[in-house]
N, C-alpha and C positions, 0 to 999 in steps of 0.2 A: 459070245459077245457079253461083255460086262455090264452091269447096272451101276448107275450112279447112286451113290448113298444120299439118302435125304439128310438135310441139314437138321441139326438139333433144333427143337422148338425154342429154346432160350436164345439161340443165335438168330433165328428168324425174328423173334420179337425185338431184339436188340437192333437189328438192321432196319425194321420198320420204325422204331423210335428215332434212330439217327436220320432216317429219311424225312420223317415228320418234322424233326427238330431243324433239318436243313431247310424245308419248305417254310417253316415259321421264321426262321432267320432270314430267308429271302424275301418274304412278305414284309417283315419289319423293316428290312433295308430299303425295299421299294417304297414303302410308306414314308420312311424318313427322307428318302430322296425326293419324292414328290412334294413333301411338306416343305423341304429346303428350298425347292424350286419356287414354290408359291410364296415362301417368305423371303426369297432372295432379293426381290425388288422392294421389299419393305424396309424402311429405315427404323432402326431401334431408337428409343428416346435418347439414349447416350449418343448415338451417331448424329441425330438431329441437332441436339443441343451443342455438340462439339462444333459441327459445321456452321450452326447458326451464330456462334460465338466469333468464329473467324469473319464471317461475312459482316458482322455488326461492327467489327474493328475497321474493316475497309469502308463502311458507311460513315464512320466518324471521320476518316481520312477524306472521303468525298465531300462531306460536310464542310470540313476546313478549307478545302480547295475551292469550293463554291463560294464561300465567304471571302477568301483571299483574292480571288479573281473577279469578284463582283457578278458572278453569273446569275441568271434567272432561270429556274427550272420549274416546270409544270408537269405533274404526273397525274393522269386520270386513271381512276379505278372504277371499272363498270363490270356488269355481269348479272346473272340471276340472283334472286334472294338466296342467302345461305351458300353462296358460292366461295366464301372465304376471303372476301375483299377486306373486311375489318380486321381479321386476324393477321393478314399480311402487312397492312398499314401499321398495325400496332408493333409488329416485330421490326419493321424499318425504323419507326420513330423512337422507340423506348430507350435507345442509347444516345439520341441526338439532342441537341440544344433546341428547345422549342422557339427560341428567338430566330433561329436560322431556318429550322424545319417545322412547318405547321401544317395542320390538317383542317380542311374546309369541308364541312358537311351540312349543307344549307337545308332548311326545312321547307315546308310548303311555302309558295310565294304569297306575299301579302296582296290585298286588293290593289294597292298602289303599284306593286311590282308587276302585276298582271297586266297593267296598261303600258309598261315600259317596253322599250326594244328588248327582245327575248334575252340577248346575251348581257344586257346592262347590269343585272344583279350579280353576275360572275366577275365582271371586270375589276370591281374594288378589291377582290381577293387575290388577283394575280400578284406575282412576286415582284419586289423591288430588287435592286442589285444586292447580291449576296444572300439570296433566300431561295428555298425550295418549298413549293407548295404541293401538298397531296390532296386531290379532290376525291373525297368519298362519295362517289356519284357527282355528276357534273352537268353541263348543258345537254348532255345525251339523254337527260330525263325526257325531253320532248320526243325522241325517237323511240323511247321504250315505254315506260309506264304511262306517260301522256297520250301516246298513240293508242296503245292497247286498251286503256281504261276510258278513253274518250274524254281526256281532260283538255285537249286542244282540237281546234277545227281542222279540217282537211287543207285549208289554205295555209294555216300556221304550220302545220306538219311539213308540207311540201316546200314551203318557204325556208324552213329550218334545214332541210336536206340539201337545198341548193346553196344556202348562205354559209353553212358550217365549214366547208373546205376553204371558202374565202376568208372567214374569221380566223381559222387556225393558221392559214398562210400568213395573214397579218401578223400574228403573234410570232411566228417563226422568223419572218423577215425583220421584225423589231429586235431580233436577237435572243429571244427566249428558246429555251430548249423544251420541247414538248414531246411527252411520252404517253402513249395510250395502252392500257392493258384491259383485256377482256378476260374475266374469269369464267371458265366453262365447267359446268357440273351436270352429271346425269340426273334424270328425274328420280331414280331410286336413291341416289345419294342425298339429294335435296330433301326427299322425304324422311329419310333417316335423321338428317340434322334438324328438320322442323320438329320431329318427335322429341328429339333430345332437349331442344329448347323449351317445348311445352312442359317437360318433366323436370326441368332444372330450374328452380326458383331464381338462381343467379343469372340465368340467361333468358328468362321468360320475356323480359322486356325487348329482346331482339326480334320477336315475332309479332307482327301487327296483323289486323284484319286484312290489309292490303296484301300481305304475304301469302295468307291462306287463300285469298281469292285468285292470287296468281297461279296457283296450282290448277285451277279450272280453266286457265287460259294458256296452258303450256305451248300449244302450237301457235296461238297468235303471237306470243312473245318470240317463238323461233323465227316466225316470218318477219316480225319486226326487226330483229337482230340481222337477219339476212340482208333485208333491204337497207338497213342502216350501213352495214358494211359496203354494200354496193356503191354507196355514194361517198362514204367518208374514209374508206380504207384506201388512202392515196399514197402515192410515191413519196410526197412530201411529209405526210403525217400518217403513217401506217398503224394499223392495230396489231398488238402483239397478244396472241392468245395463250392463256395459262390454263393448262389441264389441271383442275382443282378438285378431283375426286379424292386425291390423297393430299390432305392438308399440309403435311409436313414437307413433302416434296414441292407442293405448289408455292409455299413460302420461300423455300430455298432457291427454287428456279427463278422466281420473280426477282428476288434480291440480287441473285447472281447476274441476271440479265441487265437489271438496272445498272449495276456497276460497270457493265461492259459497254453501256450506251454513252457514258460520259467519261472523257479522258481526264484523268486526275493524277496528281503526284503529291509527294510530301511537301507540306508548307514549311518554308524556313522558320525557325523558332529560336528564341533566346533561352539560355539556360535560367531556370527558375530557382532563385535562392531564398528561402524563407528568412525574414528578418527576425531578430530576437523579440521576444514577447515584451511589450511595454510594462514597465513596473512603476507605480506611484505609491510610495509609502504613506503619503499624506491622505490618499483616498480611502475612505472606509465604506464599504458597501452596506446597505440596509439589511437588517436581519432577514433571514429566509422565512421566518414565521409570518412575515407581512405579505408573502406571496401566496397565490391559490395554485395548487398543484393538481394535476390530473391523478386520480387515484390509481395506485399500483395494483391493478386486478391481476395481472399475469406475472 
């Protein structure tokens, strides 16, 4: 019976190196695959800006259609602090005509307003024909911060929940288009955004003592939101929830949904021809040295 010859040591070493290399390559490939899976759902800045630009063109078309048809559009933006409402509103409005699309963000009610019918302070801001109004927080303050922080009585709170669907039905019956968005954010993501605001001097103004206190009442706000939905998430005026942990996706999803909620088309327009520049040889402009200019620092 013959004996097998032992492999040369150099050959054994080479095989071990090749095996180790294969294992390393496999691990790297697995890591890259996992990393790609994690990042697959992420939008790059380029992808986000490219898609946003397309949607903003459509928003301009929608705006022109609203003005042309004399429609009245009301959009409510609600949600937890730092959920991304303001960022979405900014991306919607930045390419639009402020005479057609305006934002309403009311402050604390005055002593006089506190004695009025609750919805009264919001009514003057509702749109006329050919306008779209975006409420950065709305009459739903009563069901949220006022309820949780004790700024309204039990009677006022329950009266609001019972009255709100009727109020919104009145708006809809009058011909208004009413769309309600709730921006949902996790507690971890909210904390991350609060810290970013605290550390960024350009965004520090966005965080208030009320925002900080809201962190201690997370469950209370959750209960208030659930109760609010149970009364006001109606067939005539439903809530649309925007998952907002990913800011870029939240903005795109919100705008895309908004565009799908209102039927619109291109507005007929005349061809614009620029007239020649007026010339008047007899007119002599005053010397530029008599004007005060902003210094050219840059």
